[in-house]
PAKEDREN-407193 format. One record per residue: residue in one letter; x, y, z of N, C-alpha, C in turn; residue number from 1. Coordinates in nm, 2 decimals, padded with zeros to 4 digits. Atoms other than C-alpha are relative to their C-alpha. Layout:
BEGIN
+------+--------+--------+--------+--------+--------+--------+--------+--------+--------+-----+
! code !   n.px !   n.py !   n.pz !  ca.px !  ca.py !  ca.pz !   c.px !   c.py !   c.pz ! pos !
+------+--------+--------+--------+--------+--------+--------+--------+--------+--------+-----+
!    a !      X !      Y !      Z !      X !      Y !      Z !      X !      Y !      Z ! NUM !
...
+------+--------+--------+--------+--------+--------+--------+--------+--------+--------+-----+
//
This chain:
BEGIN
+------+--------+--------+--------+--------+--------+--------+--------+--------+--------+-----+
! code !   n.px !   n.py !   n.pz !  ca.px !  ca.py !  ca.pz !   c.px !   c.py !   c.pz ! pos !
+------+--------+--------+--------+--------+--------+--------+--------+--------+--------+-----+
!    x ! -00.12 ! -00.08 ! -00.03 !  09.97 !  09.93 !  12.15 !  00.00 !  00.12 ! -00.10 !   1 !
!    x !  00.00 ! -00.12 !  00.06 !  09.99 !  10.30 !  12.04 !  00.10 !  00.00 ! -00.11 !   2 !
!    x ! -00.09 ! -00.01 !  00.12 !  10.14 !  10.38 !  11.70 !  00.01 !  00.15 ! -00.04 !   3 !
!    x ! -00.01 ! -00.14 !  00.04 !  10.28 !  10.70 !  11.57 !  00.06 ! -00.02 ! -00.15 !   4 !
!    x ! -00.03 !  00.02 !  00.13 !  10.32 !  10.73 !  11.18 !  00.02 !  00.15 ! -00.08 !   5 !
!    x ! -00.03 ! -00.14 !  00.09 !  10.48 !  11.01 !  10.96 !  00.05 ! -00.04 ! -00.12 !   6 !
!    x ! -00.04 !  00.01 !  00.14 !  10.54 !  11.02 !  10.59 !  00.05 !  00.12 ! -00.07 !   7 !
!    x ! -00.04 ! -00.11 !  00.09 !  10.72 !  11.22 !  10.33 !  00.03 ! -00.05 ! -00.14 !   8 !
!    x ! -00.04 !  00.04 !  00.15 !  10.78 !  11.20 !  09.95 !  00.10 !  00.10 ! -00.02 !   9 !
!    x ! -00.13 ! -00.06 !  00.03 !  11.12 !  11.27 !  09.84 !  00.04 ! -00.02 ! -00.14 !  10 !
!    x ! -00.01 ! -00.01 !  00.16 !  11.23 !  11.34 !  09.46 !  00.14 ! -00.10 ! -00.01 !  11 !
!    x ! -00.11 !  00.08 !  00.04 !  11.50 !  11.05 !  09.48 ! -00.06 ! -00.15 !  00.01 !  12 !
!    x !  00.04 !  00.18 !  00.02 !  11.47 !  10.65 !  09.39 !  00.02 ! -00.02 !  00.17 !  13 !
!    x ! -00.03 !  00.06 ! -00.15 !  11.43 !  10.43 !  09.71 !  00.13 ! -00.04 !  00.04 !  14 !
!    x ! -00.15 !  00.03 ! -00.04 !  11.78 !  10.33 !  09.69 !  00.07 !  00.11 !  00.08 !  15 !
!    x ! -00.04 ! -00.12 ! -00.05 !  11.89 !  10.68 !  09.75 ! -00.06 !  00.03 !  00.15 !  16 !
!    x !  00.06 ! -00.02 ! -00.11 !  11.64 !  10.74 !  10.01 !  00.03 ! -00.07 !  00.11 !  17 !
!    x ! -00.04 !  00.13 ! -00.09 !  11.71 !  10.40 !  10.21 !  00.15 !  00.05 !  00.04 !  18 !
!    x ! -00.14 ! -00.03 ! -00.04 !  12.09 !  10.51 !  10.19 !  00.01 !  00.13 !  00.08 !  19 !
!    x !  00.00 ! -00.09 ! -00.08 !  12.02 !  10.84 !  10.32 ! -00.03 ! -00.03 !  00.17 !  20 !
!    x !  00.06 !  00.02 ! -00.13 !  11.81 !  10.71 !  10.60 !  00.10 ! -00.09 !  00.11 !  21 !
!    x ! -00.09 !  00.09 ! -00.08 !  12.09 !  10.46 !  10.71 !  00.14 !  00.04 !  00.02 !  22 !
!    x ! -00.14 ! -00.05 ! -00.04 !  12.36 !  10.71 !  10.73 !  00.04 !  00.00 !  00.14 !  23 !
!    x ! -00.06 !  00.02 ! -00.15 !  12.58 !  10.71 !  11.05 !  00.10 !  00.11 !  00.03 !  24 !
!    x ! -00.10 ! -00.10 ! -00.04 !  12.84 !  10.94 !  11.24 ! -00.04 !  00.14 ! -00.04 !  25 !
!    x !  00.02 ! -00.14 !  00.03 !  12.89 !  11.30 !  11.14 ! -00.12 !  00.04 ! -00.11 !  26 !
!    x !  00.11 ! -00.01 !  00.11 !  12.65 !  11.26 !  10.82 ! -00.13 ! -00.01 !  00.06 !  27 !
!    x !  00.13 ! -00.01 ! -00.07 !  12.37 !  11.17 !  11.03 ! -00.04 !  00.09 !  00.08 !  28 !
!    x !  00.01 ! -00.14 ! -00.07 !  12.42 !  11.44 !  11.26 ! -00.03 !  00.12 ! -00.07 !  29 !
!    x !  00.03 ! -00.11 !  00.09 !  12.40 !  11.68 !  10.98 ! -00.14 !  00.01 ! -00.02 !  30 !
!    x !  00.13 ! -00.02 !  00.04 !  12.06 !  11.59 !  10.90 ! -00.13 ! -00.03 !  00.11 !  31 !
!    x !  00.12 !  00.08 ! -00.09 !  11.88 !  11.38 !  11.20 !  00.01 !  00.09 !  00.13 !  32 !
!    x !  00.03 ! -00.09 ! -00.10 !  11.73 !  11.64 !  11.45 ! -00.02 ! -00.09 !  00.14 !  33 !
!    x !  00.06 !  00.10 ! -00.10 !  11.63 !  11.33 !  11.69 !  00.12 ! -00.02 !  00.08 !  34 !
!    x ! -00.10 !  00.06 ! -00.08 !  11.96 !  11.20 !  11.79 !  00.11 !  00.11 !  00.03 !  35 !
!    x ! -00.13 ! -00.09 ! -00.05 !  12.26 !  11.37 !  11.99 !  00.12 ! -00.10 ! -00.05 !  36 !
!    x ! -00.08 !  00.10 !  00.05 !  12.45 !  11.03 !  11.92 ! -00.04 ! -00.10 ! -00.04 !  37 !
!    x !  00.04 !  00.14 !  00.06 !  12.45 !  10.71 !  11.73 !  00.11 ! -00.07 ! -00.03 !  38 !
!    x ! -00.11 !  00.09 !  00.07 !  12.67 !  10.43 !  11.66 ! -00.05 ! -00.15 !  00.03 !  39 !
!    x !  00.02 !  00.15 !  00.01 !  12.66 !  10.05 !  11.57 !  00.08 ! -00.06 !  00.11 !  40 !
!    x ! -00.09 !  00.08 ! -00.10 !  12.77 !  09.80 !  11.82 !  00.04 ! -00.11 ! -00.06 !  41 !
!    x ! -00.09 !  00.12 !  00.03 !  13.04 !  09.55 !  11.71 ! -00.02 !  00.01 ! -00.16 !  42 !
!    x !  00.03 !  00.03 !  00.12 !  12.97 !  09.63 !  11.36 !  00.03 !  00.11 ! -00.10 !  43 !
!    x ! -00.05 ! -00.12 !  00.08 !  13.07 !  09.83 !  11.05 ! -00.11 !  00.07 ! -00.09 !  44 !
!    x !  00.11 ! -00.03 !  00.07 !  12.74 !  09.83 !  10.87 ! -00.12 ! -00.04 !  00.08 !  45 !
!    x !  00.12 !  00.05 ! -00.04 !  12.37 !  09.81 !  10.95 ! -00.03 ! -00.15 ! -00.07 !  46 !
!    x !  00.06 !  00.11 !  00.04 !  12.22 !  09.45 !  10.92 ! -00.09 ! -00.06 !  00.09 !  47 !
!    x !  00.11 !  00.07 ! -00.10 !  11.94 !  09.22 !  11.07 !  00.10 ! -00.05 !  00.11 !  48 !
!    x ! -00.07 !  00.05 ! -00.10 !  12.07 !  09.15 !  11.41 !  00.11 !  00.08 !  00.08 !  49 !
!    x ! -00.07 ! -00.11 ! -00.05 !  12.30 !  09.45 !  11.45 ! -00.06 !  00.08 !  00.09 !  50 !
!    x !  00.09 ! -00.08 ! -00.10 !  12.24 !  09.66 !  11.75 !  00.06 !  00.16 !  00.00 !  51 !
!    x ! -00.04 ! -00.15 !  00.01 !  12.26 !  10.04 !  11.76 ! -00.02 !  00.07 !  00.14 !  52 !
!    x !  00.03 ! -00.09 ! -00.13 !  12.30 !  10.27 !  12.08 ! -00.02 !  00.16 ! -00.06 !  53 !
!    x !  00.05 ! -00.12 !  00.04 !  12.13 !  10.60 !  12.02 ! -00.04 !  00.09 !  00.13 !  54 !
!    x !  00.03 ! -00.08 ! -00.13 !  12.12 !  10.90 !  12.27 ! -00.07 !  00.11 ! -00.08 !  55 !
!    x !  00.07 ! -00.09 !  00.05 !  11.83 !  11.12 !  12.18 !  00.03 !  00.15 !  00.02 !  56 !
!    x ! -00.04 ! -00.12 ! -00.02 !  11.87 !  11.48 !  12.16 ! -00.08 !  00.05 !  00.13 !  57 !
!    x !  00.06 ! -00.05 ! -00.13 !  11.62 !  11.53 !  12.45 !  00.05 ! -00.11 !  00.12 !  58 !
!    x ! -00.04 !  00.06 ! -00.10 !  11.81 !  11.30 !  12.66 ! -00.01 ! -00.18 !  00.00 !  59 !
!    x ! -00.01 !  00.14 ! -00.03 !  11.71 !  10.92 !  12.68 !  00.10 ! -00.08 ! -00.11 !  60 !
!    x ! -00.08 !  00.08 !  00.07 !  11.93 !  10.66 !  12.55 ! -00.08 ! -00.15 ! -00.01 !  61 !
!    x !  00.07 !  00.12 !  00.04 !  11.81 !  10.33 !  12.37 !  00.10 ! -00.08 ! -00.07 !  62 !
!    x ! -00.07 !  00.08 !  00.06 !  12.00 !  10.03 !  12.26 ! -00.13 ! -00.07 ! -00.09 !  63 !
!    x !  00.10 !  00.07 !  00.10 !  11.79 !  09.88 !  11.94 !  00.09 ! -00.11 ! -00.06 !  64 !
!    x ! -00.04 !  00.09 !  00.10 !  11.84 !  09.59 !  11.71 ! -00.08 !  00.00 ! -00.11 !  65 !
!    x !  00.10 !  00.00 !  00.16 !  11.74 !  09.57 !  11.34 ! -00.04 ! -00.13 !  00.01 !  66 !
!    x !  00.09 !  00.14 !  00.00 !  11.48 !  09.31 !  11.34 ! -00.01 ! -00.04 ! -00.15 !  67 !
!    x !  00.01 !  00.04 !  00.14 !  11.48 !  09.35 !  10.96 !  00.08 !  00.12 ! -00.07 !  68 !
!    x ! -00.08 ! -00.08 !  00.07 !  11.71 !  09.52 !  10.70 !  00.00 ! -00.04 ! -00.13 !  69 !
!    x !  00.04 !  00.04 !  00.15 !  11.60 !  09.50 !  10.34 !  00.01 !  00.13 ! -00.10 !  70 !
!    x ! -00.01 ! -00.11 !  00.09 !  11.75 !  09.76 !  10.13 ! -00.07 ! -00.02 ! -00.16 !  71 !
!    x !  00.01 ! -00.16 ! -00.01 !  11.61 !  09.97 !  09.94 ! -00.16 !  00.00 !  00.07 !  72 !
!    x !  00.15 !  00.02 ! -00.04 !  11.25 !  09.88 !  10.07 ! -00.04 !  00.04 !  00.16 !  73 !
!    x !  00.06 ! -00.02 ! -00.16 !  11.24 !  09.86 !  10.47 !  00.11 ! -00.02 !  00.08 !  74 !
!    x ! -00.07 !  00.00 ! -00.12 !  11.40 !  09.87 !  10.79 ! -00.08 ! -00.02 !  00.12 !  75 !
!    x !  00.06 !  00.01 ! -00.14 !  11.30 !  09.75 !  11.13 !  00.07 !  00.00 !  00.11 !  76 !
!    x ! -00.09 ! -00.01 ! -00.13 !  11.41 !  09.79 !  11.48 ! -00.08 ! -00.02 !  00.12 !  77 !
!    x !  00.06 !  00.03 ! -00.13 !  11.31 !  09.68 !  11.82 !  00.09 !  00.04 !  00.13 !  78 !
!    x ! -00.08 ! -00.04 ! -00.13 !  11.42 !  09.82 !  12.16 !  00.06 ! -00.14 !  00.08 !  79 !
!    x ! -00.07 !  00.10 ! -00.09 !  11.67 !  09.59 !  12.37 !  00.02 !  00.06 !  00.14 !  80 !
!    x ! -00.02 ! -00.06 ! -00.12 !  11.74 !  09.84 !  12.63 ! -00.05 !  00.13 ! -00.01 !  81 !
!    x !  00.05 ! -00.13 !  00.03 !  11.57 !  10.18 !  12.68 ! -00.03 !  00.06 !  00.11 !  82 !
!    x !  00.07 ! -00.09 ! -00.12 !  11.41 !  10.45 !  12.91 ! -00.07 ! -00.09 !  00.07 !  83 !
!    x !  00.09 !  00.07 ! -00.09 !  11.25 !  10.33 !  13.20 ! -00.15 ! -00.02 ! -00.04 !  84 !
!    x !  00.14 ! -00.01 !  00.03 !  10.91 !  10.43 !  13.08 ! -00.05 ! -00.08 ! -00.13 !  85 !
!    x !  00.04 !  00.11 !  00.11 !  10.90 !  10.19 !  12.79 !  00.01 ! -00.13 !  00.02 !  86 !
!    x !  00.01 !  00.14 ! -00.03 !  10.79 !  09.86 !  12.82 !  00.04 ! -00.07 ! -00.13 !  87 !
!    x ! -00.01 !  00.08 !  00.14 !  10.82 !  09.77 !  12.44 !  00.03 !  00.16 ! -00.08 !  88 !
!    x ! -00.03 ! -00.11 !  00.10 !  10.95 !  10.01 !  12.16 !  00.03 ! -00.07 ! -00.13 !  89 !
!    x ! -00.06 !  00.06 !  00.12 !  10.99 !  09.93 !  11.79 ! -00.05 !  00.10 ! -00.12 !  90 !
!    x !  00.04 ! -00.10 !  00.12 !  10.99 !  10.12 !  11.47 !  00.02 ! -00.09 ! -00.16 !  91 !
!    x ! -00.03 !  00.05 !  00.14 !  10.98 !  10.05 !  11.08 ! -00.01 !  00.11 ! -00.08 !  92 !
!    x !  00.01 ! -00.11 !  00.11 !  11.06 !  10.26 !  10.79 !  00.01 ! -00.08 ! -00.13 !  93 !
!    x !  00.03 !  00.07 !  00.15 !  10.92 !  10.18 !  10.43 !  00.04 !  00.10 ! -00.09 !  94 !
!    x ! -00.04 ! -00.09 !  00.12 !  11.04 !  10.33 !  10.11 ! -00.05 ! -00.07 ! -00.11 !  95 !
!    x !  00.06 !  00.05 !  00.14 !  10.82 !  10.27 !  09.81 !  00.00 !  00.11 ! -00.12 !  96 !
!    x ! -00.02 ! -00.08 !  00.11 !  10.87 !  10.42 !  09.47 ! -00.16 !  00.07 ! -00.03 !  97 !
!    x !  00.14 ! -00.07 !  00.03 !  10.60 !  10.68 !  09.39 !  00.03 !  00.14 ! -00.08 !  98 !
!    x ! -00.03 ! -00.12 !  00.07 !  10.59 !  10.95 !  09.12 ! -00.13 !  00.10 !  00.04 !  99 !
!    x !  00.09 ! -00.08 ! -00.06 !  10.43 !  11.27 !  09.20 !  00.02 !  00.13 ! -00.13 ! 100 !
!    x ! -00.01 ! -00.10 !  00.11 !  10.36 !  11.54 !  08.92 !  00.12 ! -00.05 ! -00.10 ! 101 !
!    x ! -00.08 !  00.06 !  00.10 !  10.56 !  11.33 !  08.67 !  00.14 !  00.00 !  00.04 ! 102 !
!    x ! -00.13 !  00.02 ! -00.02 !  10.87 !  11.33 !  08.89 !  00.02 ! -00.13 !  00.09 ! 103 !
!    x ! -00.02 !  00.14 ! -00.08 !  10.99 !  10.98 !  09.01 !  00.05 !  00.04 !  00.12 ! 104 !
!    x ! -00.06 ! -00.04 ! -00.13 !  11.06 !  10.98 !  09.38 ! -00.05 ! -00.13 !  00.07 ! 105 !
!    x !  00.01 !  00.13 ! -00.09 !  11.00 !  10.78 !  09.69 ! -00.12 !  00.07 !  00.12 ! 106 !
!    x !  00.10 ! -00.02 ! -00.14 !  10.71 !  10.77 !  09.98 !  00.08 ! -00.06 !  00.11 ! 107 !
!    x ! -00.07 !  00.06 ! -00.13 !  10.89 !  10.72 !  10.30 ! -00.10 !  00.00 !  00.12 ! 108 !
!    x !  00.10 !  00.00 ! -00.09 !  10.66 !  10.60 !  10.56 !  00.07 ! -00.05 !  00.14 ! 109 !
!    x ! -00.07 !  00.04 ! -00.12 !  10.79 !  10.56 !  10.92 ! -00.07 ! -00.01 !  00.11 ! 110 !
!    x !  00.09 !  00.04 ! -00.08 !  10.59 !  10.39 !  11.18 !  00.08 ! -00.04 !  00.14 ! 111 !
!    x ! -00.04 !  00.07 ! -00.13 !  10.65 !  10.32 !  11.56 ! -00.09 ! -00.03 !  00.07 ! 112 !
!    x !  00.09 !  00.04 ! -00.09 !  10.47 !  10.14 !  11.81 !  00.08 ! -00.01 !  00.15 ! 113 !
!    x ! -00.08 !  00.02 ! -00.12 !  10.55 !  10.14 !  12.19 ! -00.13 ! -00.03 !  00.11 ! 114 !
!    x !  00.08 !  00.01 ! -00.11 !  10.39 !  10.05 !  12.53 !  00.07 !  00.08 !  00.11 ! 115 !
!    x ! -00.04 ! -00.09 ! -00.15 !  10.43 !  10.28 !  12.86 !  00.00 ! -00.11 !  00.11 ! 116 !
!    x !  00.02 !  00.10 ! -00.12 !  10.51 !  10.09 !  13.17 !  00.01 !  00.12 !  00.13 ! 117 !
!    x !  00.09 !  00.12 ! -00.04 !  10.39 !  10.08 !  13.46 ! -00.14 !  00.02 ! -00.07 ! 118 !
!    x !  00.16 !  00.01 !  00.06 !  10.03 !  09.98 !  13.32 ! -00.07 !  00.11 !  00.04 ! 119 !
!    x !  00.10 ! -00.09 ! -00.04 !  09.85 !  10.19 !  13.55 !  00.02 !  00.16 ! -00.05 ! 120 !
!    x ! -00.04 ! -00.14 !  00.06 !  10.03 !  10.51 !  13.39 ! -00.06 !  00.01 ! -00.14 ! 121 !
!    x !  00.03 ! -00.02 !  00.13 !  09.90 !  10.43 !  13.04 ! -00.10 !  00.08 ! -00.04 ! 122 !
!    x !  00.09 ! -00.10 !  00.06 !  09.59 !  10.62 !  13.01 !  00.03 !  00.14 !  00.01 ! 123 !
!    x ! -00.04 ! -00.13 !  00.02 !  09.78 !  10.92 !  13.08 !  00.11 !  00.02 ! -00.07 ! 124 !
!    x ! -00.12 ! -00.02 !  00.06 !  10.11 !  10.87 !  12.94 ! -00.02 ! -00.04 ! -00.15 ! 125 !
!    x !  00.01 !  00.06 !  00.15 !  10.01 !  10.70 !  12.61 ! -00.04 !  00.15 ! -00.09 ! 126 !
!    x !  00.04 ! -00.13 !  00.05 !  09.82 !  11.04 !  12.51 !  00.13 !  00.08 ! -00.02 ! 127 !
!    x ! -00.11 ! -00.08 ! -00.01 !  10.14 !  11.24 !  12.59 !  00.11 ! -00.04 ! -00.10 ! 128 !
!    x ! -00.09 !  00.07 !  00.10 !  10.36 !  10.99 !  12.40 ! -00.05 !  00.01 ! -00.13 ! 129 !
!    x !  00.03 ! -00.02 !  00.14 !  10.14 !  11.02 !  12.10 !  00.03 !  00.15 ! -00.04 ! 130 !
!    x ! -00.01 ! -00.13 !  00.03 !  10.17 !  11.39 !  12.12 !  00.14 !  00.02 ! -00.03 ! 131 !
!    x ! -00.12 ! -00.03 !  00.00 !  10.54 !  11.40 !  12.20 !  00.09 ! -00.07 ! -00.11 ! 132 !
!    x ! -00.08 !  00.08 !  00.09 !  10.67 !  11.11 !  11.99 ! -00.05 !  00.05 ! -00.15 ! 133 !
!    x !  00.07 ! -00.03 !  00.15 !  10.44 !  11.23 !  11.68 !  00.08 !  00.13 ! -00.04 ! 134 !
!    x ! -00.06 ! -00.14 !  00.04 !  10.59 !  11.59 !  11.70 !  00.16 ! -00.04 ! -00.03 ! 135 !
!    x ! -00.12 !  00.02 !  00.04 !  10.94 !  11.43 !  11.71 !  00.02 ! -00.06 ! -00.14 ! 136 !
!    x ! -00.03 !  00.10 !  00.12 !  10.90 !  11.18 !  11.43 ! -00.05 !  00.09 ! -00.11 ! 137 !
!    x !  00.04 ! -00.10 !  00.10 !  10.72 !  11.46 !  11.22 !  00.11 !  00.07 ! -00.06 ! 138 !
!    x ! -00.11 ! -00.10 !  00.03 !  11.01 !  11.68 !  11.26 !  00.13 ! -00.08 ! -00.06 ! 139 !
!    x ! -00.13 !  00.09 !  00.05 !  11.28 !  11.38 !  11.20 ! -00.03 ! -00.02 ! -00.15 ! 140 !
!    x !  00.01 !  00.04 !  00.14 !  11.12 !  11.28 !  10.88 !  00.00 !  00.12 ! -00.09 ! 141 !
!    x !  00.01 ! -00.11 !  00.07 !  11.06 !  11.64 !  10.76 !  00.17 !  00.03 ! -00.06 ! 142 !
!    x ! -00.15 ! -00.01 !  00.00 !  11.47 !  11.68 !  10.83 !  00.04 ! -00.10 ! -00.10 ! 143 !
!    x ! -00.05 !  00.11 !  00.09 !  11.52 !  11.35 !  10.64 ! -00.05 !  00.04 ! -00.16 ! 144 !
!    x !  00.05 ! -00.04 !  00.12 !  11.31 !  11.48 !  10.33 !  00.10 !  00.12 ! -00.04 ! 145 !
!    x ! -00.11 ! -00.11 !  00.04 !  11.55 !  11.79 !  10.33 !  00.12 ! -00.06 ! -00.03 ! 146 !
!    x ! -00.12 !  00.07 !  00.02 !  11.84 !  11.57 !  10.35 !  00.00 ! -00.06 ! -00.17 ! 147 !
!    x !  00.00 !  00.06 !  00.13 !  11.74 !  11.41 !  10.03 !  00.00 !  00.09 ! -00.12 ! 148 !
!    x ! -00.02 ! -00.11 !  00.10 !  11.77 !  11.74 !  09.86 !  00.12 !  00.07 !  00.03 ! 149 !
!    x ! -00.14 ! -00.06 ! -00.03 !  12.11 !  11.82 !  10.01 !  00.08 ! -00.07 ! -00.06 ! 150 !
!    x ! -00.12 !  00.06 !  00.06 !  12.39 !  11.74 !  09.77 !  00.10 ! -00.08 !  00.07 ! 151 !
!    x ! -00.13 !  00.05 ! -00.09 !  12.66 !  11.68 !  10.03 ! -00.06 ! -00.13 !  00.07 ! 152 !
!    x !  00.05 !  00.14 ! -00.04 !  12.43 !  11.41 !  10.20 ! -00.02 ! -00.10 ! -00.11 ! 153 !
!    x !  00.03 !  00.10 !  00.10 !  12.32 !  11.26 !  09.88 !  00.14 ! -00.05 ! -00.07 ! 154 !
!    x ! -00.12 !  00.03 !  00.03 !  12.67 !  11.24 !  09.77 !  00.09 ! -00.09 !  00.09 ! 155 !
!    x ! -00.07 !  00.07 ! -00.11 !  12.82 !  11.10 !  10.09 ! -00.09 ! -00.15 !  00.03 ! 156 !
!    x !  00.09 !  00.11 ! -00.04 !  12.52 !  10.86 !  10.14 !  00.01 ! -00.11 ! -00.12 ! 157 !
!    x ! -00.01 !  00.09 !  00.11 !  12.56 !  10.72 !  09.78 !  00.13 ! -00.05 ! -00.04 ! 158 !
!    x ! -00.15 !  00.06 !  00.04 !  12.95 !  10.68 !  09.76 !  00.01 ! -00.12 !  00.04 ! 159 !
!    x ! -00.05 !  00.15 ! -00.01 !  13.09 !  10.34 !  09.71 !  00.05 ! -00.02 !  00.16 ! 160 !
!    x ! -00.05 !  00.06 ! -00.14 !  13.18 !  10.16 !  10.06 !  00.15 ! -00.01 ! -00.01 ! 161 !
!    x ! -00.13 !  00.03 ! -00.01 !  13.54 !  10.16 !  10.12 !  00.04 ! -00.17 !  00.00 ! 162 !
!    x ! -00.03 !  00.14 ! -00.01 !  13.71 !  09.82 !  10.10 !  00.05 ! -00.03 !  00.12 ! 163 !
+------+--------+--------+--------+--------+--------+--------+--------+--------+--------+-----+
//
């Protein structure tokens, strides 16, 4: 299956980077250029097995399920329902401590795998998918990196959860 990967280093610890990546609602819309809307299904917080409905800025809607949820190191999702042209789609985000130039921070690596349908279309569609998804994911992780320097996002992402 084709894979698209993007990475960014951010000057915050992994728990903060992870918290920013898992923001929802208006806070998520503040930084994430990929989504037009996103919400959890029958859950207040992300967790393994929780489903999310996401409508991309460019149009398609996808229902995904958390296949793993391991704060502050990783999260994985898999498509349950999505655009007709994806036979399979999944992604994983990893957050690893990494120091750069004496500054403690986090290396965020986001990987997505997918398969296009119908199978006869793959030789043409998969290279287009590599280009399009690659562009979207690079823009998304760059926005995430900017969010990790945005005091309003950081404050909201790390605020204690309400009881």
